[in-house]
C-alpha positions as CSV (number, residue, x, y, z in Angstrom):
1,M,0.0,0.0,0.0
2,K,2.8,2.4,0.9
3,R,4.6,1.6,-2.4
4,L,1.4,2.3,-4.4
5,L,1.0,5.6,-2.6
6,A,4.7,6.5,-3.3
7,V,4.3,5.6,-7.0
8,L,1.2,7.7,-7.3
9,M,2.9,10.7,-5.6
10,L,5.9,10.4,-7.9
11,A,3.6,10.2,-11.0
12,G,1.7,13.3,-9.8
13,C,5.0,15.2,-9.4
14,A,6.2,14.2,-12.8
15,V,2.9,15.4,-14.4
16,A,3.1,18.7,-12.5
17,V,6.7,19.3,-13.7
18,A,5.8,18.4,-17.3
19,A,2.8,20.8,-17.3
20,A,4.9,23.7,-15.9
21,P,5.7,26.6,-18.2
22,K,8.9,26.2,-20.1
23,T,10.0,29.8,-20.1
24,K,10.8,32.0,-17.1
25,T,9.4,35.3,-18.6
26,K,7.6,37.6,-16.2
27,A,4.2,39.1,-16.9
28,K,4.4,42.8,-17.7
29,P,1.8,45.2,-16.3
30,K,-0.2,46.4,-19.3
31,A,-2.7,48.8,-17.7
32,G,-3.4,51.9,-19.7
33,R,-1.5,50.7,-22.7
34,D,-2.5,51.5,-26.3
35,P,-4.4,48.4,-27.6
36,V,-2.9,48.7,-31.1
37,A,0.7,48.8,-29.7
38,E,-0.1,45.9,-27.5
39,M,-1.5,43.9,-30.4
40,E,1.7,44.5,-32.4
41,E,3.8,43.5,-29.4
42,Q,1.8,40.2,-29.1
43,R,2.1,39.6,-32.8
44,K,5.9,40.0,-32.6
45,V,6.1,37.6,-29.6
46,I,4.1,35.0,-31.6
47,A,6.2,35.4,-34.7
48,D,9.4,35.1,-32.7
49,S,8.2,32.0,-31.1
50,L,7.1,30.4,-34.4
51,N,10.4,31.3,-36.0
52,R,12.2,29.5,-33.1
53,G,10.2,26.4,-34.2
54,D,7.7,26.3,-31.3
55,S,4.2,25.0,-32.1
56,R,1.3,27.4,-32.4
57,E,-0.1,26.2,-29.1
58,R,3.2,26.8,-27.4
59,A,3.4,30.3,-28.9
60,C,-0.1,30.9,-27.6
61,D,1.0,29.8,-24.1
62,I,3.9,32.2,-24.2
63,V,1.8,35.1,-25.2
64,A,-0.8,34.3,-22.5
65,Q,1.9,34.1,-19.8
66,Q,3.7,37.3,-20.9
67,F,0.6,39.5,-21.3
68,S,-1.6,38.0,-18.5
69,L,-4.4,37.0,-20.8
70,W,-6.2,33.9,-22.2
71,C,-5.1,32.7,-25.7
72,A,-6.4,30.0,-28.0
73,V,-5.5,28.8,-31.5
74,R,-8.4,28.5,-34.0
75,G,-7.1,27.4,-37.4
76,R,-4.5,30.1,-38.5
77,D,-5.8,32.7,-36.0
78,F,-4.7,33.4,-32.4
79,I,-7.6,34.6,-30.2
80,V,-6.5,36.6,-27.2
81,I,-8.9,37.7,-24.4
82,R,-8.3,39.6,-21.1
83,G,-11.1,40.0,-18.7
84,V,-12.2,40.4,-15.1
85,D,-14.9,37.9,-14.0
86,T,-17.4,38.0,-16.9
87,K,-16.4,41.4,-18.3
88,I,-14.1,41.3,-21.3
89,T,-11.6,44.2,-21.2
90,Y,-9.5,43.2,-24.2
91,F,-10.3,41.0,-27.2
92,A,-8.1,40.5,-30.4
93,T,-7.8,38.1,-33.2
94,L,-4.3,37.9,-34.5
95,R,-3.2,36.3,-37.8
96,I,0.5,35.8,-38.4
97,P,1.1,35.9,-42.2
98,G,3.3,33.2,-43.7
99,K,3.2,30.9,-40.7
């Protein structure tokens, strides 16, 4: 029984380590920023990530972490949303040409 519990704990720790973000970038405060400039900055981060060979989902995770927002990939588009509770404060659909 103790061995089974130990194996389950080790497996849980391994899953947690695998699910942890791979980059150590800190989220930048974006309050009061120009939405157009923020969109261009997000587009640049996504393009840099794709040029490094990361997957589209990984690029989306990096943008979500750096800009403190929610990101999803739908086809060729990146959908980014920031909100408080049920109120959406920022919504953008980004398409990176040629990727």
